[in-house]
N, C-alpha and C positions, 0 to 999 in steps of 0.2 A: 214450368220450364219452356216458355215460349220462344226464348232466344235460340236461334240455330246458327252456329258458327259457319258451317259449310255453306248454307244458303246465303248467308250475309256476304261471305267472301266471294261467292260466285256472282252475286248481284253487283258488288263493287267492281269486280273484274270486268263484267259485261258492260257496265256503264262507262268504265274507263277505256275499254278496248274498242267499242263500237265505232267511235269517231275515227279509228285508225284502220278499220277494215279495208282491205284492198281487194278489188275484183279485177285487177289488171292482168292481162296476158303478158308473158315475159319475152315474147319474140321481138317486140318493138321497144325502142328506148322510151323510158318514162321521163316526163318533165314536170317539175313543180313550178307553177307560176305564182310569184308573190305579188301582193298589191304594190303598185309603184309608190315609192316614197315621195313625199311632198317636200319641195325646197322653197324657201322663202315663206311668206304667209299666203298660202293658197288653200283652196277647198280640198279637204282630205278625201272626200268621196270620189273624186276623179281618179284616184289611185286604183280603187276597186273597179271602176268603170273601164279604165284602160286595160287592166288585167283581164277582164272578161271579153274585151274586144279581141285580144290575142287568143284567149282560150276558145272563143266561139269559132274562130277560123281554124285552129288546130283540131278541134273536135271533128271536123269534116274529113280529116286526113287519116289514111290507113297506116302511114309510116311512123306515127308517134302516138304515145299514150299520155294523156293529160291527167295528172293526179288531182284528186278531189279538193276543191277550194276550202270546204269546211274543215277538213283535216289540217290543211296548211295554216288557216287562220287560228285554229285552236293552238297549234304548236307555237305560233308567233306570240300569242297572248301568254301562254305558259312560260315562254322564254323571256317575257317582259321586254321585247324589242320595240322601241318607240317607232311611230310611223314615219318620222323624218330621218331615220338612220339609213345610210347607203351601205349595203353589205360589202364586206371585204372577204378575202379568200378564207381566212381562218373561221370567221363567223359562218360563212356559207357551208363549210365542211361540217361544222357541228350541226347546223340545221339539216343538212342533207342526210346525215346519219339518222336523225330522228324521223325524217319524212320518208326516206328510203327510195328516192328516185335516182336516175342516172344524171339528170341535169337539173339545174335550178336557175330560173330566169327572174331577175329582179331589175329594178331601174328607178329612175327618179324623174320628176317633172316639175316644171315651173311655168308660170304664165307671164308672157311679155306683151306689151302693147306695141304693135307694129302698125303704124299708120292709124287708121281708125278701127282696127280689129284687134281682138285678143287672140294671141297665138300660143299654142302649147309648144314648149321646148322639152323634148323627151330624150333621155339618155338611157340606154338599155345595156345590161351586163349579164352575160351568160356564164354559168359555172359548170364545167365538166367535173362532176364529183368523183368519177372514177380515176381520171387522169390528174385531178387536183390542179386544173388549169382555169384561169379566168380570161374571158374574152369580152372586151369592151366593144360593143357595136357602135357605129357612128351615130352621133346625135342628130336629130331631125326636128324641124319646125313644122307644125301642123295647124290647120284651122280647127278650133275647138269644136266646131259644129260639123266637121266633115270626118266621120269615123273611117270612111273608106280610104281616104288619103293616108290616114294613120296605118291602117292594116296593110295597104298595098306596099308601103315602105318598110314597115317593121317585120311583118311575118316572113317575107322572103329572106330577109337578113338572118332571122332566127333559124329558118330551115337550112340556109346555107351553112351556118355555123354548126348545125347538127349533121352536116354532110348528107343532107337529103335533097335529091333532085326533085324539083317541083316546077313543071313546065307550065301548068295552068295558072291563070290569074286567081287571086284570092276572091272568094265569093263576096259580093257586096253585103254590107250590114243593112238589114231590111227595115230597121226601126228608126223612128225620128228621135234624135238624141234628147231633146227637151222633155219628151214623154218618158224616157228611160231614166233620166237623172234622179227623180224622186226615189226610185228603188235604191240607188247607191248612196243617196243621202241616208236612207233607212239603214243600210248596212253599216255606215259610219256611226249612226246613232246606236245600233246594236253593239258595235265594238266598244263605244264609250260606256254603254250601260254595263256590259260584262266587266269592264275594268273598274267601274265606279261602285256597283252594288255588291260586289263580292259574292257571298253565298245567298244573299237576299234578292234573288232574281224573280220578281213577280210581275205579272202582266199589267198591273195597275200602276206601276212605277212610271213617272213622267217620261223618261227617255224611251221606255218600251212603248208607251202609247204613241209617241211621235214616230217611232220606227214602224209600228204596225200601220199607221195611217199613211205614211209615205210609200211603203211597199204596196199597200192596197191601191194607192193612187195610180201607180204604174200598171197594176193588174187591170184596173178599170179602163185605163187608156189604151193599153196594149195587151189584151188578154192572151195573145199567143206567145208572149215572151217568156220562155221557160224559166230563166233565172229568177224571175219574180217569185214563183211558187217554191223554188228550191231554197231561196234565202228565207222566205216567210215561214216555211215549215220549220226550218232550223230555229227561227226566232221563237216559234211556239214551243218547240222542244226545250229550249234553254229556260223558258219561263214556266214550264210545267203545264202548259195549256194543251193537254193531251188530245182532247177531242178536236180542237182546231188543227193540231199537228197532223192527225190522221186524215182529216178532210183535205188538208192542203197537199199532203203527199199523194193522195189519190188523184187529185187534180193534176199534179205534176206528172205522175206516171201515165195518166191518160193522154196528156198533151205530148209527153215524150215519145210514147209508142207511135203516135201519129206524125211525128216530126220528120222521120227519115233523116236524122242527123248523121248517119254513118256509123262507123264501127264503134265510136265512143258512146253512142246513145245506148248500146247494149250494156256497156259497163255502168252508165249512169242509171239506167232502168234497174239493173240488178241492185245497185247501191241504194236506190230509192225504195225498192221493195224491202230490203233489209232494214232500212231506217223505219219504214212503216211497221214492219214486224216488231221492231224494238219498242215502238210506241204502244202497240197492242200489248206487248209483254208487260210494260209498265202498268197497264190497267188490268193485267191478269186475264186478258181476252185471248186465251190460248188458241181457240179454233181460228179466230181471225188472223192471229200471228202465223199459224201454220199455213193458212192460205197464201199469205204474202210471201212466206219463205218458199213455198212450192212454186209460186209465180217466178221468183228469182231463179229457182233451179231450172225451170223450163227455158229460161233465157240462157243460162250458163250452168250446166249440171255439175261443174267442178268448183263451185264456190265453197271453200272450206268454212267460211264464216256462217253460211246457211246451216250447215250441219252442227256448228257450234251452238247456234240458237235453238235448233231442234233438240239438242242435248239438254239445254236449259229447260225447255218446256217439259220434256220427258221427266227430268229430275224433279221439277216442281210438282208434277202429277204423281210422284211416287214410283215411277217406272225406272228404277236405277239401272237395271241391266240394259234396257233400251238406250238410256242416256249414255251409258258406257260405249255402246256401239256407235252412236252418233259422234261422240267426242273422239273416239279412235279414228273414225273416218275423216273427221276434220283435221286431225293431226297427220293422217296419211296424205291428204291432199296438200297440206301446207305445214311442213316440219318446223317452220319458224313460229307456228302458233303453239308455243309451249304450254299455254294455259289449257289447251284442249287435252294435251297429254296428262297434265296434272289432274284435271277433273275426271278424266276417264279412270285413272287409278282410284280416285276417291269414290267414284260411283261403283266401281267393282267391289270395293270394301263394303259400301253401303248395301249392295246386293247380297253379300255374304252374311253380314251381321244384322241386317235390317236397317232401313234408313234412319228411323227415329233413334234406335240404340246407338248407331254409329255417330250420328250427329251429336247426340248428348255426350258421348265419350270424347269426341273431338273438342267440343266446347269446354268440357271439364279440363281437358289437357291444356287448353289455352289459358284458362284461369290458373291452373297449377303453375305453368311456366311463368306467369306474371306475378306469382306469389300470393294470389288470392285463394288461399287454401280452403276457406270455409265455403266459398261459392263452388270451387272445384269439387268438393266433397258431394254437394247436392247433385251435380251433374253426373258424377261417377256412380253414385247410388242409383240414380234414375236409369243409367245405361245398364247397370247390373240387374236391375229389376226387369227391364224390358228383354234382356238376353242374359240369363244367369250363367250361361256357358261361354260368354265372351271373356276370354282370359285377360285381354288387355284392360278392359274396364275394371275387373276385379283386382288386377295387379296395382293399377294406379289409385284405386280406392284405398287399397292397403297402404300404399306409400303416403297418401294424403292423411289418412287416419294416424299413421305413425308420426308424421310431421306435426300433426295437431296435438299429439300427446294422448290420443284416445287408444291406449294400449290394449284394453280388453277387446274393443271392436276390431282393432288392427289384427289381433291374434286370430279372431274368428275368420277375418277376410284372408289372411295369409294361408290358413288351412284350406279355404275354398280354392285358392289359386293352385295349391299343390294337388288338390283333388282333381282339378281339371288337367294339370300337367305335372305328373309326379317327378319329372326331371328338371323342373325350373329351379336352378341353384340359387338365383337371386331371392326368390320367394322363401326358400328354406333359410337363407341367411337372415332375412328380415324377421322371420318367425322366431328364430333363435334369439335375436337381439331384443325383440319385444318381450319375450318371457324373462330374459335376464334383467331387463330394466324395471321389471315390476318389484324387484327387491334388491337390496345392496349386500346383504350378507350379515350374519349375527355378530361376528367378531368386529367388523368395521363399525357397526352401530354401537357396540359396547365402548370401543375406544372413543368414538365421537361424544357419547354421553358424559364420559369422565372428563374429557376436555372441556365440554360445554359448562359443566359445573364449576370448573376452575375459572373459565372465562367470565361467568356470572359474578364470581368473587373478585374480578379485576386482576386475577393472577395470570396475565397474558403469557409471560415467558414460560410458566409451568404448563400452561394449556397447550402450547405449540407442539411438544412431542406427541401428545395424544392425537391431535388432529393429523399430524404427519403419518402416524401409524394407521389411522383410519383411511387416509388417502392411499397408503401402500397396500392395505388390504383390499380396498375397493376404489381404484383410480377414477371411476366414474361416479363417485359419491359427491354430488355438488355441495351439499351442506358442509361436508368436511372441508372442502376447498375454500368455501366462503368464509368460515370462521377461522380457518388458518390465515387467510388473507387479512381479516379484520384484526387479528392479533398482531400481525406484522404492522398494520397501519397504526394501531394504538401505540406500538413501540417505536414509530417513526422510521421504519425500514421500508422506504418507498418501493425500491426495485423488487424486493421479495413480495411486497403487498400486491403490486401490479401483476406479477407472474402468477400468483395463486388466484387472484381475482379473475384473470383470463381463463384459468383452468375451470373455476367454478361456474363462470358464465357460460362456457361452452357445454356444460353438462345440464344446464337448466332446460327443461322441455316446455314448460308452460310459457307462452309468449308474454302474458302479463307479468309473471314473476321475473322473466328474463329482462323485460324492459325496465322494470323497477330497479333491478340490480344494476343495470347499465346506468340508470339515473343516479343511483347512490355513488357509484364509482366516479361519475362525472362531477357530482357535487363535492366529493372528497378531494378530487384533483383541483377543482376550482378554489377550494379553501386553501390549497397550497400555492395558488396563483399559477397553476399549470393550465393556462387557458386553452391552448391548442389541443393538448391531450384531453382536457375536459370536453371540448367540443366533439372530439372523435367519439367518446363514449355516449354523450348525450344524443348525438345523431343516430347512433345504433339503437338507443332507447326508443326514439320516435319512429325509427324504421320498423321496429317490432310492434310498437303500440302507438299509433299516431294520435291517440286520444289521451296520452299521458301528459296532462297539462303542466305538471311540475317540471318535466324535462323541457317542454317548450318555453316555459317562463324563464328558466335558468339560461337556456340558449339565447333568448331575447336579451337578457341582461348582459351576457358575455359579449354578444355581437355588438350591442349598443356601446359597451365600454371600449370596443375596438373601432368604433365609427363605421361599422359595416351595417348600415341602416336597412338595406333591402332585406338582408337575412334576418335582422332583428324584427322588422315589421312582420315578416312571414310567420315567425315563431310566436310572437305576441298574438297575432290574429288567430293562429291555430289554438293557442291556449284559451283565448276568449270564446272559442266555438264550443267548449265543453265546460261551461260555468258550474255545472253540477259537481265537477271534480275539484273545484277550487274553494279554498276558504275565502271569507270576506276580504281579508287582508291581501291574499294572493290575487283575487279578482280585481281589486282596485289597482294593484301593481301592474297587472296585465293590461288594463285599460290605459293607464298612464304611460306605460312603456310603448304600447301601440301608437298612442297619440303622438308622443315625441318622435318616434321613428318615422311616421308618415309626414310629420312637419319637416323633419330633416330631408325627406325625399321630395318635398314640395307637393305631395299628394293631399291637398287640403280637403278634398271631399271626404276621403277616408278618415283623415285626422279629425274632422268635425264630427263625424259619426261616433267615433270613440270618445271624444271630449264631451259630447252631449250625454252619452250614457254615463260617463264618469261623474260629471257634475250632478246628474240626477240621482244616481244611486249612492254616491259617497260624498256628500256635501261637506264633510268634516275631515276629509283625508289630509295628510300632512302637506301635500303639494297642491292643495285646491286653489290657492291664490294664483300660482303660476298657470295652473290648468285653465282657470277662468280667463286669464289674460291671453293665453294661446287660443282659447275658444273665440274670443272677440276678434283676434287677428284672422282666424279661419273664416269667420262669418263674413268679414270684409272681403277676403280673398274669393269667397264663393258668391259674392253679390248680395248677401243678406244684410244690407246696409242699415235699415231701420231697426231690425232685431239687434244688430250689433250696438247701435247707439242706446237702445233700451238696456242692454246688458252692461254698457259702460256706466250708466247711472246707478245700476244695482251694485256694480263693483265698487264705485266710489263711496257708496253708503256702507258697504261691508268692510272695505279695506281703505279707509280714508288716507292712510299714509303708507300704503303698501309698497313693496320693493319693485313691483312691475307697473307702477303708475305711469311711467314714461311711455312704455309700450302701449298701454291702454289709451292714453291721451293722444298719441300719434294716430292710432287706427280710428279713433273717434273723428279726428280732423280729416284723415285720409278717406273716410267713408263718404264725406260730402264730395270730395274730388272724384272718387270713383263713380258716384251717382250723377256727376256732371252738374251739381248745384254749385256753380262757380262762385257766387257771392258768399254763400255760407262757407265754402271751402277756403276762400281767401281769409275770411275772418278767423276761422278755426285754425288754419295752418299758421297764420302770422302770430296768433296767440301762443300756439305751441312753440314756434321758433323763438319767440321772446322768452318763454319759460325755460326752454332747453336749447340754448344757442349752439352747444357742442354735442348735441344728441347723436346717438348712434344712427338715427334716421335723418341726419342733416341733409345728405345728398337727395334722398327721396323727397324731403320737405321742400328744398329749394326748387327742384324740378317741378313738383306739383304746383308750387306757387307761380312759377314761370308760366306753365301751361294754363293755369286758371286765369291769370291776367291776360294771357293771349286770347283766351276764349271770351274775355270781357272786352276785347279790342284795345287793350292797353299794352302795346308791344314794347314801349320804352320801359315800362315797369317790369314787364316780363324779362327784358334784357338785364335789368339790374339784379334779378335773382339768378338767371342763368349764368351770369358772369361769376357768381359766387360758388357755383358747383365745382367741386374739386375734381381734378383729372382732365384729360385732354378732350373729352367729349363735349365739355362746355363750349369749346370754340364753335362747334356746329350750332349749338342752340343759340348762341349769340348771333352768328351769321344768319341764322334763319329769321331772327327778328328784323334785321336789316332788309332781308329779302321780302318779307311780308309788308314792310313799309315802302318797298320799291326804291330803296336807297341802293341802287345797283352797284355802284363803285365800292361802297363799304361792304356790301354783301359779297362781292367778288373777291375782295382782299381777304375777308374772313374765311370764306370757303377754301381759298387756296391755302391759307395758313393751317386750317384744320386738316386738309388732305395731305399736306407735307408732314405735319407732326403726328398724324394718326392714320397711316395708310391702310391699316387693317381695322379701323374703328367700326362701330355698329351702324353708324349713319353714312358710311362711305357712298353707298349707291345713291341715296337721296342727295348727298352733297354734290356728287358729280353731275347729277341731273340738273340741279339748281344752278351749279356753276356754268353749265352750258347755256342755260337760260339767261344768266347774267351777261355772258359774252354776247349773246344775241341782242339783248336789250342795249348794250353799249356799242353795238355795231361792229363787234369783232367777229365777223362771220366765219372767217377761216378757222379761228380757234374754236368757235362753237361747233362747226362741222367736224373738225378733228375729234373733239370730245364725244360728239354724238356717235360717230363711227366706232369709237373705242368702247362705248358702253352698250351699243346695240347688241341684243341677244344675251346680255349678262344681267339684266335687271329682274328683280322679283316681280311676280304678277301684279302686286299692288301698285307698282310704278308704271305699268304699261300704258294706261290712259294718259298720264302726264307726259310720258315719252312721246306718244303719238301727237299730242298737242305741240310739243316742242319741234318735232320733225316737220309739222305743217308750217309753222312759223319760219323755220329754216328754209324750207322749200320756197316759200314766198319771197324771202330775202334774196334767194339765189335766182329767182325768176323761173323756177321749175313749176310752171302753172299746172301741168297735168298731174304732177305729184301732189300739189295742193288739193286739187279736186278729188283725187282718190283718197287722200288722207282725211279730208273733211267727211267724205262718205263713210269711211271706216269709223270715224269718231262718232258720227250720228248713230250708226248702227250699234256700236258698242255701248254708248252712254244713254241712248234714247232721246237725247236733247241736243240742241245746238245753240251755243252762246252767240250773241250779236257779233262779237269780234270775228268769229270763224265764219259767220254768214257773210260778212263783208269780204273776208279773204277769198271765200268761194266765188262770190260775184265778180270781184276784180279778176280772179284767175280765169274765169270763163270768158270775160271780155278779152283778156290777153290771148286766149285760145281762139278768138274769133267767134265766140258763141254769145254775143251780146244779148240776143233775144232770150236765151235761156237765163242769163243773169237777171234781166229785167223781170222775167216771169217769177224767178225765185224771190226777188226783193218785193214784188207786188204781193205775193202770197204771205209775206211777213209784214204786210201793211207798211212798207217803206216806199219812199219816193225814188225811183231809179234815176230820174234826171239829176236830182241833187247829189246822189252818191256816185254816179258813173261819169258825169260830165268832167272833161279835163282838157282845156284849150292848150295846155302846156305840151301835150303830146304832139299837136300839130306843128308847133314851133320846132320841137326836136326832130320831127320828120323832115322839115325844110332844111335844117342844118345838116342832116345826114346826106341830103341830096347835094348840098354845097361841098361837103367833104368828098363825095364820090366824084365830083367834077375836077377835083385837084386844087381848088381855090382855098388853100389852107389859111392864108391871112384873113379872108372874109369869114371863114368858119370860126376862127379864133375870136374875132370881134363879136360875132353873134352869140357865141357861147359865154363870153365875158359878160355881155349885157344880160343874158338869161340868168347867170349865176348871181349877178348884182341884184336883179329883181327878186330873187329868192325862188328856189325850186322845191316842189313837193317832195317829201321824204322818199316816196316810192319811185320817183324819177331821178333822184340825186345821183344814184350810182351810174346810170347810163350817161348822164350829162358829164360827170367827172371823166368817164371813160372817153367820150367823144372829144373832150377838151384835151386830155392827155394825148390822144391819138393825133389830133391836129398839131399840137406842139411838137410831137415826135417827128412828123413829116416836115415840119417847118424848121427842124434843127434845134429847137429850144429844149435840150435834153434835161437839164436840171429841173425846170418847171414841169416838164412832161412826167418825170418820175413821180413827183408828188401826187399828181392827179390819177395817174395809172395805178399807184398803190392804193389810193382810196377806193378806186373802182374794184380792185382785186379783193379788198377787205369786205366789200358788199357781197361778193361771191356769186353774182349772176352768171350762170354758165353760158348764156348766150354770147358773151364777149370775153369770157375768162381766158380762153386759149390765146386769143389775139392780144390781150393785155400782157400775158406772160411773155409772148414773143417780143413785143416792143421793149419791155423792161429788160429782157435778156439781151437783146441786140444793143441797147444803150450801154449796158454794163460790159459787154464783150468789146465794143468799140473803145471804151474807156479803160480796158484791161482791168476791170474790177471783177477778178475771177470768182470771188466768193458769191457776189450778187448774180453774176452770169450763170454760175452753176445752179444756184437756188432756183432761178426762174426757168432755166431750160429743163431742170428735172421735173418741174410741174407740167411740162408740155407732154402731149402724146407724141413722142419722137420716134417710135419704132420704124415708121416708114419714111421718115425724112432724113436722108443721109447727111445733108448739110448741117441740120440741127444736131444730129448725133455727133458729128465731128466737132462742132463748137462745144458741145457739152463735155466731150472727152477731153478736149484741149483745156477747158476751164478747170476740170477736176485735176488734170495733170499739173497745171500751173499752181493749184492749191496744195499739191503734195499728196492728193488722194489717189495714189498710184493704182491700188487694187480696183477701185471703182472705175477709173479711167480705162484700166486694162480690159475690164469686162465689155466696155462699149467698143473699144478698138477691135476686140475679137469679133463683135457683131459686124464691123465694117470690112472684114477681110474677104467678103464675097466678091462676086464679079461686078465691080463698080469702080468709079473713079478714085475712090479712097483706098481701094484694096491694098495696093503696094505700100503706100505710106503707112496705113494702119498696121500692116504686117510688120514693117520695120520697127514701129514704136512698140508693138507687142513684144518683139524679140528683145529690144533694148531694155524694156522694163523688166522682163523675166530675168535677163542676165544680171541687171543691176540688183535685183532682189535675191539673186543667188538661187533661183528656182530652176536648177540646171536640167532636171528631168523634163519639166514642162517646156523649157527652152528647146531641148533637142527635138521634142515632138513637133513644136511649132516651126522650128527651123527646117525640118525635113519637109513639112507641108509647104513652106514658103519656097524652098528651092525647087520643088516640083512644079508649083504654080507659076513661078516667075524665073524661068531658067536664064533669062537674059538680063536680069537686074544687075545694076552696077554695084549693088551692095553684096552680091553673092560671095565675093572673095572674103570680105570681113566676116560674113555670117559663117562661112565654112571654117574660118580661123577660130571663131568663137565656139563652134561645135566641138572642135578638138579639145579646147580648154575645159568646156563643160563636161565632156566625158572624163577628162582627167580629174576634175574636182569631184565627180561622182565616184571615183575610185575604179572606173571601168577601163583598165589599161588597154585591153584588146580593141575596144571601140575607139578609144582615143588614137591609137596607132592607125586604125583604119581611116579615121577622119583626116589625120595628118597626110596619109598616103593620097587620099582623094584631093586634098588641097594641092600637094606637090605635083600631082599628075596634071591638074588643071591650070595651075599657076606656077610653072617652073621658075619664073623670074619675079614672083610675087614679093610684096614688101614684107610678108610674114614668113617667108620660106625658111630663113636661118633660125628664127625664133622657134618655129615648129620643129625644125630639125633638131634643135637643142632639146626640146621637150621629148621628142622621140628617143633621143639618146638616154635621157633620164629614165624613161619608161623601160627601155631595153636593159638598162643596168638593174633596175628593180626586178626584171624578169630573169636576171642572171645570164643574159645573152651576150656574154663578154666578147666572143670572137667576132660576131657580126657588128658589134658596136664600135670597135676600134677604127675601122676605115672611115666611119661617119665622123668620129672625133678628130681624126687627122685632117679631114676636109674642113671641118669647122676651124681647126687651128690655123689654117691658112687664110681664113676669111675674117676672123674676129679680132677685135682689139680691146685694150683696156681690161676692165673687170670681167667682161664676158670671156676674154682670152684666158685670164687667170682661172676662171671657173672651168674652162675646157682643160687646162693643164691639171687642175685638181682631179677632174674626172678620169683623165687618162692615167694619172698616177694611181688612183683608187682601183681602176680596172686591172692594171698590172699587179697591184698588191694582191688582188683577189686571185690572179692567175699565177701568183708566187714568182713573178718576174721582178724581184726586189731591186736589182740594179737599175732596170728601166724605170720602175716606179720612183726610185730615189732621184733619178735624173729630172723628172717632171716636178717632184715636190721641191727640189732645190731651186727651180725656177721661181717658185712662189716666194722665196726669201729675198728676192730682189726688190720687193716693194714693202718696206717696213710698215707703211700705213694701209696696206691692202687688206681686204676682207679675209683673205685666205692665208695671211702671213703666219699666224700662230699654229693653225692646223697643218700647214705645210712643214714647219719646223718640227712639230711633234711627229708627224708621219715619216719625215726624213729619218729621225732617230729610230723609229720602229723598223724601217727598212735596213738600217745599218746594224741593228741588233740581229735581224734575221741573217745578215751577211757576216755575222760574228765579228763585228767591229764595235764593241761596247764603248771603248774609250772615245772613239770619234762620235758615237751616238750621244755620249754625255755632253760633248761640246755643244751639240745642237739643242739638247734639252736645256742646258744652262743659258744658251742664247735666248731661248723663248722665255724662260722664267725671269731673266734679268731685263726683259724688254719693257717692264713696267705695265704691261697690259694684263687684264684679268678676264679670263673666260675658261671654259672647260678644258681647252687644249693646254693652257698654262698649268691648270691643276693636274692634268694627266702627266705633263712633263715633270712636275715636282715629284709625283708618285714614282716615276721611273728612276729619277735621280736617287730617291731614297732606297729603292730596291737594289740599284746597281752599286751603291756605295756601302751597303751593309757588310759587316765583317763576316 
């Protein structure tokens, strides 16, 4: 019994916890500094370097505690957070809880080429984890080789955000950066190794070797740089190189104690001693471990983790009581260290019962809880032998024996428990149960035997009463229940059968017997086609006895019939693992079932394993022909091509006209294709295709033929087969043949067709990449660039090199020479070689950048003649023409450019020539011709003149009022700071009807500038026209404040009143009307707004105040507006029950038969007369309205009143 549960659990807890030990004092805020995230494609190691620059500065400060880097990096890896992720608040809070600090500092960096130097652009983000607040510190740009510049700007900002006053300047970084960089490259390699190798972290792995070497490089160059030893020791720990780990920690501690780094050096030294102690513990060097722990305690006597480790040492040495004291002290010092509390309790029990006895008991209990009763029994017996008076061990031994059905031994054990504790009621109960189960009773047995005799004679109905009486006599008599159930089964009474079966099964004590009975029930249910119920019982059978092959076999068959192949494969494999329990027929069925299941799952290696065994052991099985065909398929799938072809020959001899000949013939041909024997593949595949033109393998055959011909260099032949492939994917394969033949236009059309018809196809990434290349080859640079930008960052790794090549060509087309140089450098680094095409591009780009000597040197190294490649007299002519243009002599420039174009221009210079020609024509007023050449220049995409070309094209379109073209070109310009261009763009968009886009630009123009007032007016008009009244009110208020003297203010104030009205905000509408009337008493909208105010007051039922306003309007208005005023006066009097006055005004409306208010006036006149008790007169008015020939609701209401008034 060498396994010790408690020691194992303690070790696991120790290994897990040590990385998270904290030795930080709590009086100062704690901060976790994460490695900075990389943006774009930059070196990842700089993130660790930048993190340590900040950490190194903060380590010298008393006001803040810095959390251990190793702990942080471990948590980041466990959380599977990628290096290029920028933290957000929610993610930071989750990390913060795991790390346990007050603040969390993260950030990102990228590298930009500014002038002739690389500069770091760094953005830092601080998270206050207690307040759940995120603070974005301002981004800064630094020289990559000047760490002090970085620290002087970043560290004070961090301290300021932490509310820490820091008057002194940050200490300078004393080490040369280039000497430090290897260490951080090593840290990045370590991170990659930990993420790559999983549990197989060994020092001889390639990534670890590189990491060790680079870390040692920094140590050799800068032996006083602390972090080198810190990271290197951790690397040794992760790879299990314990001796090197100890040696490095000792160097680290020695250097740290002499560094005088300030307050945080105490914490780092303590942490280092604890890590050193842990390393000694791993080697069971307890004395050395204690020395290191005591050194940590001398630095800080209140480190809880030190006492935790001392407890571990004491326990391992058998000093349980002392271990308990240490663990209690650890828990006292740090109540969050729950492990210490738990282990103190366990050590206390070990001290009472004896360490070995207690550990054996705990181990046994674990096995018991996991259902491994046999193993549990051994541990419980061992514990009881070591300490016979340990009641817990005796009790659980009794339970285990009872559960195992060892009733005689169980009885002895229960008596021992009661001897130890006479008052243990559970032990007494189990003792009584054990004795009872040793016999069933005489009468029950008699009834059972009589029933069994009848059962043997197939008299099932007569046997049932005897079995029922046996069950009544002894309800826990399993045989009686079983045969009662069988009788029901044979009589076809399913429900009663299952009920009794359950009873009998629950009474069976022996696992093997119980499992077999579960199997029988499952088999019987399966025979009734009750598959789901059968599965339930069979699963119970294998849960009790995992080696019951019959149950596994039947489960495999059932799951297979339900197409649940994963479960089927599992059970067939389990059945095959116990061949000694199977008959020959069953074993062949097991192997066949496993083979089919793994084939269905696509796990060909496992399928082949079972098929090989099947063919070898059972060559005459019923299914051997199909098995042989599947075996050939599996061989091909697993790359055993020659063996497969040999098996095909054997198959043809044995089964010359077999049912599976088609499959065998296909995989024979396909094996040549998989083995890349293209000629043989073509011959075999074409023979197969001829023999089986409509084969189930038609698609695979056609594709394989296409690729085989491609590899033979016959793209046209390949295309003929690809075009026959059914489905939409064939469009890609056909397009690809055009692409490889460099038939760019046909390839372009075919790729477009494929992407339109199959947007989610399997070749979409490759198609988009090649489509971009086709655009570039056909000089459609803008389309190429657009597509490149769309697919950037979304391609799989296998396309990255092709994408890099494409971006290099695109950069060259656009004249982005520096990007070409950088891209070619990446290409050479990643691929290890450089094609001649990219060598030329690199040389020309260097010439364009003014580095002709470097270009010449590059070409000479490649044994090429620089004079032949770099000479270009055409450039000089272009330079002279540019001088002519600059002087303003546009006609002369036009003549020179025409002559140059007629002579023929090199392809790399054609774009700039077209641009200059278009520019000269533009300034000369030849707009139509200028457009043609400027557009050609734009298509080339050279950024040196792109903005200028956009402007000329936009200006021509604007002058010709071609608003669509103008908007298109202006939108391509960087217009944020050019107000004139913004105005033109907004005007163009507005003329096109794109109001919302124009509106956004007009809003930008509302600032303090020449367009401010005009833009504000347009914004207001647009919002009002779009019925965005809430936005209109906001903008109008701002406009009125900024432009108090604008001539438009009267109309704007008028519109604000109506906007509030349309929003249903009556109080605000009335307020706006009042403002207007106070400011413009003679305004053109005065009466209209007065009328609106009246309507709003009526809605608010302010009848008394509204009447004077209505009388005033009555004296001012005419026509329909006057009639509307009469209608409102009448309605107000009707509400006030002034029916005679109301009737007076309603009668006025009857004077205009064609008026809008004629019918309602007549109807309401009748209503007033009814209130005045003059129904006869009211009827006259109702009849007048009904007989008017008009139709509306007032006519209908009048008819209803007539009907009511004339009823008997």
